[in-house]
NUSESE-467219 format. One record per atom (N, C-alpha, C, O): x, y, z. Coordinates in steps of 0.2 Angstrom, whole numbers, plus 5000, padded with zeros to 4 digits. Example, Ala and Ser with C-alpha at 12.3 -4.5 7.8 and 13.67 -1.06 7.14 Angstrom:
<pts>
506649725039;506249785039;506649845039;507149835042;506449895035;506849955036;506450005039;506750065040;
</pts>
This chain:
<pts>
496652405128;496252355123;495452355126;495252345131;494952375121;494252375123;494052305124;494352255123;493452305128;493152235129;493052195123;493252135123;492752225119;492552195112;493152165109;493152115107;493752205108;494352175105;494652125109;495052085107;494652135115;494952075119;494552015119;494851965121;493952015118;493451955118;493651925111;493751865110;493751965105;493851945099;494551905099;494651855096;495151945102;495651915103;495751845105;496151805103;495251845111;495251785115;495051725110;495351665110;494451735106;494251685102;494851665096;494851605095;495151715094;495751705090;496251645093;496451605090;496351665099;496851615103;496551545104;496851485103;495851545105;495551485106;495651445100;495651385100;495651475095;495551435087;496251415086;496351365082;496851435089;497451415087;497651335088;498051315084;497251305092;497351225092;497051195085;497351145083;496551225082;496251205076;496751215071;496851165067;497051275071;497551285065;498151225066;498451195062;498251215072;498851165074;498651095071;499051055069;497951075072;497651015069;497751005062;497750955060;497751065058;497751065051;498451035049;498550995045;498951065053;499651045051;499750965052;500050925048;499450945058;499550875060;499050825055;499250775052;498450845055;497950795051;497950795044;497750745041;498350855041;498450855034;498850785031;498750775026;499150755036;499650695034;499150635035;499350585032;498550645038;498150575040;497750555034;497750595029;497450495033;497150465028;496350505028;496050515033;496250525022;495650565021;494950525022;494450545024;495050455021;494350415021;494050415029;493450405030;494550435033;494250415040;494050475044;493850485049;494050535039;493850595042;493150595043;492850605037;492850595049;492150595050;491850665049;492150715050;491250665045;491050725044;490650765051;490350725055;490750825052;490550855057;489750865055;489550895050;489250845060;488550845059;488350925056;488750965059;487850935052;487750995049;487451045054;487651105054;487151015059;486851065064;487451105068;487451165068;487951055070;488551085073;488951125069;489151175072;489051115062;489351155058;489051225057;489351275058;488351225056;488051285056;488051325063;488051385063;488051295067;488151345075;488751365075;488851425077;489251325073;489951355074;490151405069;490551455070;489751395062;489851455058;489551515060;489851575059;488951525063;488651575065;489051605070;489051665071;489351565075;489751605080;490451635077;490651695079;490651605072;491251635069;491051695064;491451745065;490551695061;490251755058;490151815063;490351875062;489951805069;489751855073;490551875076;490751935076;490951825078;491551845081;492051885076;492451935078;492051865069;492551875065;492351925060;492751935055;491751955060;491451995055;491451975048;491652015043;491351915047;491251895040;491851875036;491851865030;492351855040;493051835037;492951765035;493251725038;492651755030;492451685027;493051645027;492951585028;493551665024;494251615023;494451585029;494651525030;494451635035;494651615041;494151565044;494351505046;493651575043;493051535046;493051465043;493151415047;493051465037;493051395035;493751355036;493751295037;494251385037;494851355039;494751325047;495051265048;494451365050;494251335057;493751275056;493851225060;493251285052;492751225051;493251155049;493151105052;493751175044;493951115041;494451085047;494451015047;494851115051;495251095055;494851055061;495151015065;494251085062;493851055067;493750975065;493850935069;493550965058;493350905056;494050855056;494150795057;494650895055;495350855056;495550835062;495850785062;495350875067;495450845073;495050785075;495250745079;494350785073;494050725074;494350665070;494350605072;494650685064;494950635060;495550595064;495750535063;495950645068;496550615072;496250565077;496450505077;495750585080;495450535085;495250475081;495550415083;494850475076;494650415073;495250375070;495250315071;495650405067;496250365064;496650335070;496850285069;496650365075;497150335081;496750275084;497050225086;496050285084;495650215087;495750165081;495850105083;495650185074;495750135070;496450095070;496450035069;496950135072;497650105072;497650065078;497850005077;497450075084;497350045090;497049985089;497349925091;496449975086;496049925085;496549875081;496649815083;496849895075;497149855071;497749825076;497949765075;498049865080;498649835084;498349775089;498649715090;497849795091;497449735095;497249675092;497349615094;496949685086;496649625082;497149595078;496949535076;497749625076;498149595070;498349525072;498549505077;498249485067;498449415067;498949395062;499349345063;498949435056;499349415050;499549475046;499249525046;500149465043;500449515038;500449475032;500749425032;500149505027;500249465020;500549525016;500349575016;501149495012;501549535008;501449525000;501349474998;501549584996;501749564990;502449544990;502749544995;502749514984;503449494983;503849544981;504249574984;503749554973;504249594970;504149674972;503649704971;504849704973;504849764975;504649784982;504749834985;504249734985;504149734992;504649694997;504849725002;504749634995;505249594999;505849584995;506449564998;505749584988;506449564984;506449614978;505949654976;507049624975;507149654968;507249604963;507749574962;506749594959;506849554953;506949594946;506849564941;507149654947;507149694940;507549664935;507449664929;508249644937;508649624932;508449554929;508549534923;508049514933;507749454930;507249464925;507149434920;506849514927;506249534923;506549564917;506249554911;507049604917;507249644910;507549584906;507449584900;507949534909;508249474904;507649444901;507649424895;507149424905;506549374902;506149414897;505849394892;506049484899;505649524895;505949534887;505649514882;506649544888;506949554881;507049494878;507149494872;507149434882;507249374879;506649364874;506649354868;506049364878;505449354873;505349404868;505249384862;505449464869;505449514863;505849494858;505649504852;506349474860;506949474854;506749404850;506849404844;506449354853;506249294849;505549304845;505449274840;505249354848;504649384844;504849424838;504349444835;505449454837;505649504833;505449564834;505249604830;505349584841;505149654843;505749684846;506249654848;505649754847;506249794850;506349774858;505849764861;506949774860;507049774867;506849834871;506649884867;506749824877;506549884881;507149904887;507549854888;507049964890;507649984895;507449954901;506849934902;507849944906;507749924913;507149974916;506649954919;507250034914;506650074917;506050054916;505550044920;505950034909;505250024906;505049954909;504549934911;505549914909;505349844913;505149844920;504749814922;505549894923;505349894931;504649934931;504349914936;504449964927;503749984928;503149944927;502549954929;503349874924;502849834923;502849774929;502449724929;503449774934;503449724938;502849724943;502749774946;502549664944;501849674948;501249654943;500749634946;501349674937;500849654932;500849584930;501349554931;500249564927;500249504924;500649504918;500749554915;500849454915;501249444909;500949474903;501249504899;500249464902;499849494898;499849574897;500049604893;499749584904;499749664904;500449694903;500549754901;500949654905;501649684903;501749684897;501949734894;501549634893;501649634885;501349704882;501649734877;500749714884;500349764881;500649824884;500549874880;500849834889;501049904892;501749914889;501849974888;502149874887;502849884885;502849914878;503349944876;502349904874;502349924866;501649944864;501149914864;501650014862;501050034860;500749994853;500150004851;501149954850;500949924844;500949844845;500949804840;501049824852;501049754853;500349734852;499949764855;500249674849;499649654847;499349604852;499749554855;498749614854;498449574860;498449494859;498449454863;498449474852;498549404850;499149374851;499249314851;499649414852;500249384854;500449374861;501049364863;499949404865;500149394872;500349324875;500749314879;500049274872;500149204874;500849184872;501149144875;501049204866;501749184864;502249224869;502749194870;502149284871;502549324875;502649284881;503149284884;502049264884;501949234890;502449174891;502849154895;502349124885;502649064885;503449074884;503849034887;503649134880;504349144880;504749164886;505249144888;504349214889;504549244896;504649184901;505249184904;504149144901;504149094907;504749044905;505149034909;504849024899;505448984896;506049014900;506448974903;506249084898;506849104900;506749114908;507349104911;506249134911;506249144919;506349074922;506549074928;506149014919;506348954922;507148944923;507348904927;507448984918;508248974919;508649024923;509149014925;508349084923;508649134927;508349174932;508649214936;507749164932;507349224937;507549214944;507649264948;507549154947;507649154955;508449174955;508549214960;508849154951;509549174952;509649254952;510149284954;509249284948;509349354948;508849404952;508749464952;508549354957;508049394961;508449404967;508649354970;508449464970;508849474977;508449504982;508049544981;508449464988;508049484993;508349544996;508949554997;507849594998;508149645002;508449635008;508249595012;508949675009;509349655015;509049665022;509249625027;508549695024;508249695031;507649645031;507349635036;507549605025;506949565026;507049505031;506549495034;507649475032;507649425037;507449455045;507049425049;507749505046;507649535053;507049555054;506749555060;506649585048;505949605049;505449555050;504949555054;505649485046;505249435047;505349405055;504849395058;505849395056;506049375064;505649415069;505249385073;505649485067;505349525072;504549515072;504249525078;504249505067;503549495066;503349435068;502849435072;503749385067;503549325070;503649315078;503349275081;504049355080;504249355087;503549395091;503249375096;503249435087;502649465089;502049425089;501449445090;502149365086;501549315086;501149315079;500649285078;501349355075;500949355068;501149315064;501749295063;500649285060;500749245054;500949285048;500749345047;501249255044;501549285038;501349255031;501249195030;501149295027;500949265020;501249305014;501349365015;501249285008;501349315002;500849304997;500549254996;500649354993;500149354988;500449384982;500649444983;500649364977;501049394971;500849364965;500649314964;500849404959;500749384952;501349334951;501249284947;501949344953;502449294952;502349224954;501949204958;502649184950;502449114951;502649084958;503249104959;502249044961;502449034968;503048994969;503348994974;503148944964;503848904964;504448954964;504848934967;504449004960;505049054960;505049094967;505549094970;504549104970;504549144976;504849094981;505249114985;504549034981;504748984986;505548964985;505948944990;505848964979;506548954977;506949004981;507448984984;506749064981;507149124983;507049124991;507549124994;506549114993;506549105000;506849045004;507049045009;506848994999;507248935002;507948945002;508348935007;508248974996;508848994996;509149035002;509649025004;508649085004;508749125010;508649095017;508649135022;508449025017;508248995023;507649035026;507749035032;507049055023;506549095025;505849065023;505349085026;505849005020;505248985017;504848955023;504248965024;505148915028;504748905033;504448945038;504048935043;504649015036;504449075041;503649095038;503249135041;503549075033;502949105029;502449045030;502648985030;501849055032;501249015033;500848995026;500648945025;500949055021;500549035015;500949075009;501249125011;500949055004;501249084998;500749064992;500649014990;500449124990;499949124984;500349154978;500649204978;500449114973;500749144966;500249144961;499649134961;500549174956;500149184949;499849124946;499349124942;500149064948;499848994945;499348974950;498948924948;499149004955;498748984960;497949014960;497548994963;497949054955;497349094955;497049094947;497449084942;496349104947;496149114940;496249194938;496249204932;496249234943;496249304941;496749344945;496749334952;497149374942;497749404946;497549474949;497049504948;498049494953;497949564955;497849614950;498249614945;497349664952;497049684958;496449644960;496149664965;496249594957;495749544959;495849524965;496449504967;495449524970;495649504977;495649424978;495749404984;495549374973;495549314974;496149284977;496049234981;496649304976;497349274980;497349294987;497449254991;497249354989;497249384995;496649354999;496749335005;496049344996;495449315000;495649245002;495449215007;496049204997;496249144997;496749135004;496749085008;497149185003;497749175009;497449185016;497649165021;496849235016;496649255022;496249185024;496249155030;495949155020;495449085021;496049035024;495949015030;496549025021;497048985024;497348995030;497448945034;497449055032;497649085038;497149085043;497249105049;496549075041;495949085046;495849145049;495649155055;495949205045;495949275047;495449315044;495249295038;495149355047;494549405044;494949465041;495449475044;494649505036;494949575034;495249605039;495749635038;494949625045;495049675050;495549645054;495749685059;495849585054;496449565057;497049555053;497549525055;497049575047;497549565043;497749635040;497349675040;498449635038;498749695035;499049665029;499449615029;498949705023;499349695017;499749755015;499649815015;500449715014;501049765013;501249765005;501349705003;501249815002;501449824995;501749884993;501749924997;501949884987;502349944984;502049974978;502350014975;501449944976;501149974969;500449994970;500249984975;500150034966;499450044965;499149984964;498549984967;499349934960;498949874960;498949844967;498349824969;499449844971;499349814978;498849854982;498449824986;498849934981;498349964984;497649944982;497149954986;497549934976;496849924973;496749854976;496149844978;497149804976;496949744979;496749744986;496249704988;497149784990;496949784997;496249814998;495849795002;496049864994;495449904994;494949854992;494349864995;495049804987;494449774985;494349704990;493849674991;494949694993;494749644998;494549665005;494449625010;494549735006;494349765012;494849755017;494549755023;495449755016;496049745020;496449805021;496549835016;496649825027;497049885028;497649875024;497949815023;497949935022;498549935018;499149965021;499050025023;499649945021;500349975022;500749985016;500849935012;501050035015;501450045008;502150055011;502350085016;502550025006;503350025007;503550055001;503450024995;503950115000;504150144995;504850124992;505250164991;504950054992;505450024989;505350004981;505749964979;504850024978;504750014971;504750074967;505150124970;504450074961;504550134958;503950184958;503950234954;503450164962;502750214962;502950264968;503150254974;502850324965;502850394970;502350384976;501750364975;502550414982;502150424987;501450444986;500950424989;501450494982;500850534980;500250494977;499650504978;500550444974;500050394970;499550354974;499050334972;499850354981;499450314986;498950354989;498550324993;498950424988;498450454993;497750444993;497350454998;497450424987;496850414986;496650354989;496050334989;497050304991;497050234994;496950235002;496750195006;497350295004;497350305011;497650255015;497350225020;498250235014;498550185018;498650205025;498650255028;498650135030;498750145037;499450175038;499550215043;499950165034;500550185035;500950195027;500750165023;501450235027;501950235021;502550245025;502750285028;502950185022;503550175025;504150185020;503950165014;504750205022;505250215017;505650145016;505950135011;505550105021;505950035020;505549985024;505149995029;505549925021;505349865024;505549855032;505249835036;506149875033;506449885039;505949915045;506049895051;505549965042;505150005047;504449975049;504049995053;504449905046;503749885048;503649855055;503149865057;504149825058;504049805064;503749865069;503449855074;504149915067;503949975073;503250005072;503050035076;502849985066;502150005066;501749965071;501349985074;501949905072;501549865076;501749875083;501449855088;502249895085;502549915091;502649855095;502849805093;502449855102;502449785106;501749755107;501349775111;501549715102;500849675103;500849635109;500349595110;
</pts>
């Protein structure tokens, strides 16, 4: 092999770590990927042009992976800072800690029936969990009139007072998860569009109410999620700053809430929202189950 070819081959080998970075860093949040300064990019591009004879596609793959390596470092630092500063975990309720789909379907169809409107399927009802009741009504029917939202709200609440708590099922891993986080010294809270009294009824039934330091429900705020009012109120009560809190949710509404409040987000895929819908929000972690949450915090 000639000296020139050997030198070129050596540079290819040196670039292998960058290619490896692409495989790893492609899974990391994009928001934390720091830009490589223009001067360094230009210098590296000149080097690659010289070494690889204008192979632009390969050159730019190297430039990209360099940025991704820097992102790995930044993301790791951010996670480590969160581990050190974390004081509280605040949860959404429906589809994050509990399944209320049967209760939601019962209450929705009761209200729609009383209003002379068509019933909806369980699948359609599930897609509205986490929305305000006004949003739920408008989402469920293309021809639902906005002036009837208050009527739907009244009828839904009427039926929910009778059946919602009974038809809400806490996810099996929740008690152990709560114990594990409390053992790590973390405060716990809930911020949800669901009425606080219904959340408290479920938690009391499961002997978990005393484990949560704050519960903010739909009746406690003037503006529902994704407006950050509820989450900001919970942080104030817990005496925590945004960088010492994590919000855990299952929906795009939860992701938007965390972003508006400036709070790190952890997604749990126990709802109906697919994983890819969260990419734009760049959560700290995406978990398949709420049971995996204590492992994120490790040994604090």
